[in-house]
N, C-alpha and C positions, 0 to 999 in steps of 0.2 A: 554361473561363469561368463565373463565376457566372451568376445571373437579374440582378443590379444591373449587371452590366457588359454585358449582352444589351441589356437595357433603355435603359441610357446611350447605347448605341453608337445605337440606334434614334431617340431625341430626338436625339442629335447630328445624326444624317442630317437630320431636320426642319430643325434650323437652320441647317445647309449650305447647304440647299435653298433655305433662304428669303433667306438670303445672297445666294447666286447671282441669284435672282429679283429681288431689290430694290437691291442696293447700284449705287450711280452713277445712279439714276433721277430723272430732277427730276419736279415733282409733275404735270405734265399725262400723262405715261405712267403714273405711279402710280394716278392715277386715271382712265385712259382705260377706257372699256368698247368691247369689240368691237362690240356691238349693245347697243340699249337693254335687254336681256333681261341682257347678261351680267354678270358679277362683274368688278369690278376688281382690278390686283394689292394696292391698298391693302384693300380690303373682304376680301380672299381671306385677306392675310397678318393684318392686325387680327382675324378674325373665328377662324381658327385657334390663334392665340395669346391669344383669350380663351377659346375652350373649354379650352385647355389650363390656363391660369390659374384658370378656375373650377372644372373637374372636378378638377384634380391639390390645389387646396386643399381642398377639399371632402374628399376622400380624408387629408391629409395633419391635417386640424384645425384648419388655418391661416387665415390671411386671404388675400384677394386681392391679388395685386401691384399689378393694378390700382386698388386702392382704398389700399393701405398706402403707396406710393410716390407716388400722387398721378397717375397716367397718365390717370385720367377727366378730371382738369381739364385736362392738358396736351393730350390729344387735343381737348376740348372738341367732342365730337360732338351732333347733333343727334338722338341716341338714349337711351333710357333708360339710365342710370349702370350700370347691371348689367346692361345688354343685351349676349349674346354673339354675336348674327347669327343664332342659330337660329330659322329661321322669319321672316327677313326676306323681304319684297315687294323686287319688283323697284325699286320707288321708294324703299323704304328704304335698298337697297342703295347706288342713287345718292346718298343724303344722308352716306354714310360716306367723306367726302375727308380724306386727307393732305396735309398741305403739305410734309413731307420724308422722305427716306427713313432720315435718322436716328433721327427721332421713331419710326417704324414699327418698326427694328431696335433702339433703344434699350428700347423695351417688349420686344419679343420675348426679346432677351437676358436680360433681368432675369427673365422668366418662366422661360427655358431654365434659369438659373442657381439659382432655386428648385426647379425641377422635379429637375434634377440630383441638387441636395442630398438632396432626399428619398428619389430614387429609389437614391444611393448607401447609404441606410443600410438597404434591405429584404434580406429573404434569402426563399426560397421559401416556407417557412411564412406570411410575411407576405401574400403575395397569395392566401390562401386567405380573408383577413377580409371579410366582407360589408362594403361600402360603400355599397349602396343597396337599400333593400327595396322601393322602389316597381316593380320589375320580377318578373317570374315566370320563370325563378326568379331570386331576387336576385342582385344585381351583386357579382362579388367582386372586391379591388383589382387582381388580374391582369388580367381581363376589362377592368375598367374603363382601364388603363393601356396594353394593347393596343389597344382599340376607339379612345381617343385617340391613340397613334401612329399608327393607320391612316387616321383622319379625316385629320389632319394632314399626313401625308406626302400624300394625294390632292389637298388644296389646295395645298400646296406646290408638287406637281407643276402644277395650273393654274395658279398664278401664274408658274410658269415658262413654260408653255405662251404664256399671255398675251403674257409677255415677248419672246419668241420671235417672236410674231406682230407685235408692234409694231415691233421691229426690222426687219422684211421689208419693212415699210410703204415 
């Protein structure tokens, strides 16, 4: 296995977990919060997808799918157009409501396709490229890709947990 195959497998696992957590849900379940401070499935999947879109587009030197394919307009959320959910308060989390599983999965799949296309072209040397000098030490592409992978898998697992709780009610 080469580095592109390993990373593609990881990002595919995010997609599979997202689909398992979201498919077939009605808006009430997508937007349900287990308590007033909890994240909904809609927010978790929107957030993990926004972060992947934002971070990988930046690393690839491309525009975000959120803007190029007009997902920002389709979602029509009452948050800043460029928001990723990072640092959202509980109140802001509650404002991120999604009307259909298809919308959420459509955006996620579009970001997955863009991410997978970028990752397929990578080799081991590419992972050493510095993509963010705002940190000490500066962040390499490899560290950024693994960071997004880790964060996204955690949020996808949280969405799956919320779905399981909702199904047991």
